[in-house]
N, C-alpha and C positions, 0 to 999 in steps of 0.2 A: 769689400769688393763692390757691393751694391752701391755704396756711397760714391765711389769713384766713377762708376759707370753712369749714374744718373745725375751727377752734379753738372751744373752748367759751366762752372769754372773751377779748375783744380790748380791751386798754387802750392808748390813745394818749397818749404824752408829747410835748408840744409847747409852743412859745411862744404866748402869748395873741395877740400882734400881730406883724406883719411889721416890717421895719426902718423903715417909714414911719409906723408907728402904726396901720395898718389892722387890723381884727380878722381872725384867721385862721379862727375858727369862723363859718361862714356857713350860710345856709339851704339853698343849693344849690351843689354842686360844679361848677366850670366845666371841670375837667380830666377826662380819661377815667378811669373807675373800674375797678379790678381786681376789686373785690368790694363790692357795695352793701349797706348796712344791716348791717354786721358789727361795728361798734364798740359796746362796752358802757359804756366810761368814758373820759373825757378829763381828763388832769391837766396843768395849766399852772402857771406860776410864780405866778399870782394865785388860782387856784381849782381845785376838783375838781367835775366834772359827771358825773352818771349819765345814760345815755340811756334814755328810756322811749318807749313808743308815742305819748305826748303831746308829746314834745320833750325838751329838756334840763332836768335838775333840779340846781340848785346845792346840793351837799352840804357843801362846805367852802370857806371864804374865808380866804386867808392874809394875815396882817398884813404891811404896813400898808395893804393895798388895801381899797377900799370896794366896795359893791354897784354904785354908780354908775360906777366905773372898769371893773368887769367887764362 
């Protein structure tokens, strides 16, 4: 928790979906948070997202994935 709060930049590396195909990037977390609003970037096997005050910004899309898949 302390690392997430004091870090200048937090990058999360994760899978885009769970083993059932459900998206892991959601509007609201259902689990307890150790530090809220600390992530700056999310990198998955499909794409790269920057986090802004307005939401997620898709910055890179990895082949062979499409925007519809992401």
